[in-house]
N, C-alpha and C positions, 0 to 999 in steps of 0.2 A: 576540737579545734575549729576556730571560726575563720571567716574570710580575712579578718584583720590580721590574724596571726600568720596566715598563709602568705599574704602580701608582704608582711615584714620579713618573712623567711626568704623572699625573693630579693631582698636587699633594699626595700623601701623603708623610709622612716615612718614613724607612727602617723605623723601629720600627712605625709604623701598617701599612705594607705587609706586614711580616713577621707581624704579628698577624692580618691578614686571611687570609694564606696558611695560617697555622696553624689558624685557624678553619675554613677550607675543607677541610683534611685531616681535622680532627675530624668535621665534618659528613659527609664521604664515608665515614668509618668507623662512623658511626651514634652517636657520642657525644652525650649530652645537653648542651645549652648553656643559659645563663641566659636567652636570648631565645626559647627554644622555648615553645610554647603549653602550658598546663596541661591536664589531662584535662577540666576543666569548660569551658575555652575551646574545646577540640577538639569537645566535644559540642555547644556552642552554635553553632559554625560549621557543623556538620553540619545542625542544625535550620534555620539561615538559608539554607542552600543548597538545601534541599528545597522544590520548588514545590508549591503546592496543586493537586491534580488532581481533576477531576470524573470520576466513574466512567463508563466507556464503556457506553452503553446501546444494545444492538443490537435492531433491529426485524426479526424473522424472519417477519413476516406476508407472505403472498403478495400481490403487487400485482395488483389487479383490472384486467384489460384492457378497454378499451371495445370493443364489437363493431364490426367494420368492415362496415357494411351494403352498401357497394359490392361488396366481395369476395364476400359472401354471395349477392348478386344474381347476380353473374357465375357463381359455382359452380352456382347453380340453373339458369341459362340453359344452361350447358354440360351439366349433368345431363339436362335436357330434350332437348337436341340429341342426346346420345349415346343416350338412351333411345329416341328415334325411329328410330335406325339400327342400334343394336347389339343391342337386345333387352332382356331383363329382369334379367340378372345385373350390376346396377350397385350400387356401394356408395360412399356419400359418407363417406370416412374422417375428414376434417376439414372442418367446415362452411364454413371460410374458406380452405381450402388445397387439398384433394386429393380426387380421384375415382378409384376403381378399377373396372374393368369388363373383361368378356371380349368379344372380337369374333372370330368364326370360330375359337373354341377357344384363342385366344391372349390372355393377360392383358395389359392396358394400364393405365397410370396417367397421369392429367393432374394436374400440380402447378401451381398458380397462385401467382405471386410478384409483389410490387409493389416494385421497387427504389426506394430513396429518391432517387437521382440518376441 
């Protein structure tokens, strides 16, 4: 079965089906047809297809974290405990997270973390 026969089964006459097939070939070759859009119509369709967009505004400011008073208290308690037994070479690297110290010539680090779950 060819395309001509299929178009005729859809209710077209033989002349109409041949005209449709001829138009298809011309369109495939890039020939202009009388039903093609004009340049003004093409320009108008482009304008209609463009959506209005708001400009993207980025906020690069650094978010200020609230201080975690419980972690600060725990670090202070740990620092006082280490200070009582290890001596004087104690450094609180991060007030809510980390203590570095030396004990008998060896460096140690205590890191405090609070998992969410």
